[in-house]
C-alpha positions in Angstrom: 79.4 95.0 12.4 81.5 92.8 10.3 81.6 88.9 10.7 85.1 89.6 11.8 84.1 92.0 14.4 81.9 90.0 15.7 84.0 86.6 15.8 86.7 88.9 17.8 84.3 90.0 20.4 82.9 86.9 21.2 86.2 85.6 21.3 87.3 88.1 24.0 84.0 87.5 26.1 85.1 83.8 26.0 88.4 84.6 27.3 87.4 86.7 30.1 85.1 84.2 31.3 87.5 81.3 31.1 89.8 83.7 33.1 87.1 84.3 35.7 86.2 80.7 36.0 90.5 80.2 36.8 90.4 82.7 39.4 87.8 81.7 41.3 89.1 78.1 41.3 92.5 79.0 42.3 90.6 81.1 45.2 88.7 78.0 45.9 91.6 75.8 46.0 93.8 78.1 47.8 91.4 78.3 50.2 90.8 74.7 50.8 94.3 74.1 51.0 95.2 77.0 53.7 96.0 75.8 57.4 93.3 76.2 59.4 92.4 79.7 61.6 93.7 79.4 64.8 90.4 79.0 67.3 89.5 81.7 69.5 89.3 81.4 73.1 88.1 83.5 75.8 90.7 84.1 78.6 89.7 86.0 81.9 92.3 87.2 84.4 91.9 88.4 88.1 94.4 90.8 88.9 96.2 93.4 87.0 99.6 91.5 87.4 98.7 88.4 86.5 96.5 89.6 83.8 99.9 91.5 82.4 101.3 87.9 82.4 98.6 86.2 80.7 98.4 89.2 78.0 102.4 89.1 77.3 101.8 85.3 76.6 98.6 85.7 74.5 100.3 88.5 72.5 98.5 89.1 68.9 96.5 85.7 69.3 94.3 87.4 71.8 93.4 89.8 74.8 92.4 88.3 78.2 89.5 90.1 80.0 90.7 91.5 83.2 88.3 91.3 85.9 89.8 93.7 89.1 90.3 96.9 86.7 90.9 100.3 88.0 92.3 100.9 91.3 90.2 97.9 93.3 92.1 95.2 94.9 91.4 91.7 94.5 91.6 91.4 98.3 88.4 93.5 98.5 86.7 93.1 95.2 82.9 92.5 94.8 82.0 90.9 91.3 79.3 92.5 89.4 76.7 89.9 87.3 78.9 90.9 84.0 81.8 89.4 85.5 80.7 86.1 86.9 79.2 85.9 83.3 82.5 86.7 81.5 84.0 83.9 83.9 81.3 81.4 83.1 81.6 81.7 79.1 85.3 81.5 79.7 87.7 79.1 78.4 90.6 79.7 80.9 90.1 81.6 84.4 93.8 82.4 85.7 93.7 83.5 89.4 96.3 83.6 92.1 94.4 81.9 95.0 91.5 82.0 97.5 93.8 83.6 99.5 94.3 86.8 97.5 91.1 86.7 95.7 88.2 85.8 98.4 85.6 86.5 95.5 86.8 83.8 93.2 86.1 80.9 96.3 82.7 80.3 95.6 82.8 81.5 91.9 85.1 78.5 91.0 83.3 75.8 92.5 79.8 76.7 90.3 81.9 77.0 87.1 80.8 74.8 84.2 83.6 72.3 83.4 84.1 73.7 80.3 86.1 76.2 81.9 89.9 75.4 82.5 90.9 77.3 86.3 94.4 78.3 86.6 95.3 78.8 90.2 98.7 80.2 89.7 100.0 79.7 93.3 100.0 76.1 92.5 102.5 76.3 89.6 105.4 74.2 90.1 108.4 75.6 91.2 107.5 78.5 92.8 109.0 80.1 96.1 106.4 80.2 98.5 106.4 81.9 101.7 104.1 81.8 104.7 102.5 85.0 105.8 104.1 87.0 108.4 102.4 87.7 111.7 102.2 90.5 114.2 101.6 94.0 112.9 105.3 95.1 113.9 107.9 92.3 112.7 110.7 91.3 114.6 114.0 91.6 112.7 115.4 87.9 113.2 112.5 85.4 114.9 110.2 84.9 111.4 111.4 81.7 110.6 111.4 80.7 114.3 107.9 82.2 115.0 106.7 80.1 111.9 108.3 77.2 113.1 106.8 77.2 116.6 103.6 78.2 115.6 103.4 75.1 113.1 104.8 72.9 115.9 102.5 73.9 118.4 99.6 73.1 116.3 101.0 69.9 115.4 98.5 67.5 117.2 95.9 69.0 115.1 97.1 67.1 111.7 93.9 68.5 110.1 93.9 72.0 111.3 97.1 72.5 110.4 97.2 71.4 107.0 94.4 74.1 106.7 96.5 76.3 108.6 99.4 75.8 106.1 97.6 76.4 103.0 95.6 79.4 104.0 99.0 81.2 105.7 101.1 81.2 102.2 101.5 84.6 101.2 99.9 85.2 97.8 101.8 88.2 96.8 103.7 85.6 94.2 104.4 87.8 91.4 106.8 90.1 93.5 109.8 87.6 93.1 110.9 88.0 89.5 111.6 84.3 89.4 108.2 83.2 90.8 106.9 85.4 87.8 108.9 83.8 85.1 107.5 80.1 86.6 103.8 81.4 86.5 104.5 82.8 82.7 105.3 79.4 81.4 102.4 77.9 83.3 100.3 80.4 81.5 101.8 79.0 78.6 100.9 75.5 78.8 97.8 76.0 79.7 96.8 78.2 77.0 98.4 75.7 74.6 96.1 73.3 76.2 93.1 74.9 75.7 94.2 76.3 72.1 96.7 73.9 70.3 96.8 76.2 67.2 98.5 78.9 68.9 100.9 76.6 70.9 104.2 78.0 69.5 102.9 81.8 69.4 102.5 81.2 73.5 105.7 79.6 73.6 107.6 81.8 71.4 105.6 85.1 73.6 106.7 83.4 76.9 110.0 83.3 75.9 110.2 86.9 75.2 108.2 87.8 78.3 110.7 85.3 80.5 114.2 87.5 78.9 112.3 91.1 79.7 111.4 89.6 83.1 115.4 88.5 84.0 116.9 91.9 82.5 114.3 94.1 84.7 115.3 91.8 87.6 118.6 92.3 87.1 118.2 96.3 87.1 116.6 96.0 90.0 119.5 94.0 91.9 121.8 97.0 91.0 119.6 99.8 91.9 118.5 98.2 95.5 121.5 97.5 96.4 122.3 100.4 98.1 119.3 100.2 100.5 119.6 97.0 101.9 119.2 97.1 105.6 117.4 100.1 105.7 113.9 99.5 107.7 110.5 100.7 106.7 106.8 100.1 107.1 104.6 99.3 104.7 100.2 99.4 104.5 100.0 95.8 104.7 102.2 92.6 103.8 102.2 92.9 100.6 105.8 93.3 99.7 107.6 90.0 101.2 108.5 88.1 97.9 109.8 91.7 96.9 111.9 92.0 100.0 113.5 88.5 99.9 114.9 88.6 96.3 116.5 91.8 96.7 117.3 92.0 100.4 115.2 94.4 101.6 113.7 94.8 105.1 110.1 96.1 106.0 110.0 96.6 109.7 106.2 96.1 110.0 102.5 96.9 108.6 100.0 99.2 109.8 97.4 96.4 109.0 98.1 92.7 108.7 94.6 92.4 106.5 94.0 95.4 104.5 90.1 95.1 104.6 90.2 95.4 108.5 90.8 99.0 110.5 93.9 99.0 112.1 93.4 99.6 115.9 94.5 102.7 118.1 97.0 99.8 119.9 97.9 98.7 116.4 99.0 102.1 115.2 100.7 103.4 118.8 103.1 99.6 118.4 104.0 100.7 115.1 104.9 104.3 115.7 106.7 103.0 118.6 108.6 100.6 115.6 109.4 103.3 114.0 111.2 105.3 116.7 113.0 101.8 117.9 114.2 100.8 114.4 114.9 104.6 113.2 112.5 103.2 110.1 112.9 106.5 107.4 109.7 105.6 106.0 106.5 104.6 106.0 104.8 103.5 102.5 100.8 103.8 101.7 99.1 102.1 99.2 96.9 103.7 96.4 93.7 101.4 97.0 93.4 102.1 100.8 93.3 105.0 103.1 96.3 107.1 103.3 95.2 108.9 106.1 96.2 105.7 108.4 100.0 106.5 107.2 99.7 110.2 108.4 98.4 109.1 111.8 101.2 106.6 112.2 104.0 108.8 111.3 102.9 111.8 113.4 105.3 113.0 115.9 108.3 111.0 114.4 111.0 111.5 111.7 109.7 109.5 108.8 109.0 110.0 105.8 106.0 109.0 103.5 105.8 107.3 100.6 103.7 105.3 98.1 103.8 101.6 96.7 101.4 99.9 94.7 102.1 96.0 94.5 98.9 95.3 92.6 99.5 98.0 89.6 95.9 99.8 90.6 97.8 103.3 88.9 99.2 101.5 86.0 97.1 100.9 82.8 96.4 97.0 82.3 98.6 94.8 79.6 101.9 93.0 78.8 104.0 96.3 79.9 102.4 96.5 83.1 103.9 94.0 85.1 107.8 95.3 84.3 106.6 98.9 85.2 105.0 98.2 88.7 108.8 96.1 89.4 110.5 99.3 88.2 107.7 101.9 90.1 108.2 99.7 93.3 112.1 100.1 93.3 111.8 103.9 92.0 109.9 104.6 95.1 111.6 102.8 97.4 114.4 104.5 96.3 112.8 107.8 96.2 111.8 107.5 100.3 114.9 105.2 101.5 117.8 106.9 99.2 118.4 109.4 101.9 118.4 107.0 105.0 121.5 106.1 106.6 
C-alpha cells in the first residue's frame, strides 16, 4: 500500500469517527431539549357508563381500569382482592356514589391519601332527582309525596339530612346534560393529577361533550312519539332518562334490585299494568327475567329489555353513546306500536 493510499484511508476513518461523535452529540442535545414525557397515572373507574366517560376524556393518554365488568351490576358487585389492590395503587378513583356502588363505602375510607377519590354525584351543576317511592308510581304525585315525606321528617334535622343524602337517585348518567357536566369534572380531576396532559384532557372532553349533545338531539327526535305511553321497568333506574326525554314509567317490579319482590308487589304491578294499559314491561340483563314473565302473565303487555348500566356492551369511549341509543331503540321497539 502506498503512503498516499494509507493517508487517504486514515482521513476517511477520521471523518467517520467525527461524524459519529457529531451524531451522538446531536442526539444527546435533542434528548435534553425535548419536553418532559407526560407522567403515567393509574386511573380506576367503577361502572361501565362512568368508565366510558373517563376513557373518552383520557383518549390516547392512557386507559382506565374498569372494576364492574361484564354483565355485573354496581348495585350488587362484590370486589375481588385484585380490585382492592388496583384502587389502592390508583392515582385517581372515579365512582358515582356509595348509593350506586355500595361496595365502595368501606373501600374509600381505607384508601391511602395518595388516591384522589372523585364521587361524580357531587359534580357541580348536576340535575339530581330524589328516589321515587312505592312499586307502582302514581302519575301525578311524585313531587307531592316527596315534599310530604320530607315535611313529615322535618323535626328530625339530622335524620332528614341523612334521608335526603341517601335518597338521591344515583343513575345520574342517564341525563346527557349530567353526562356533559361529569365530563368536565373528569377532565379537571385528571388534569389536577397529571398537569402535563391537561390540554389533551380538555380537548378530548370537548369532543366527548359534542358527541353527547348530538346523541341527545337525535334521541329527542326519536323518542317524541312515545310521550304519554306508560311502561313498567325492572327497577327504578330510568328516571333521569324519562325526565330528560318526556317519558313515563308507571312503576317498577322491584324498588331495590338486590331484593326479591313479594307476591303482593307483583300483584300490585300486574294490576297497575291493566289500570294504566301499560304496553311494555322491561327486564334488565343483570337480573332475573323470569320475574318479568310472571308480572305480564294474564295481561296484554309486551316484554323488552333495557340496559341502563351497559351490561351487554363492550367497555370503552363508545359505550356511553351506544348505551343511550340502545335505550331509545329498545323503548321504541316495544312501545312504538302502543296507542
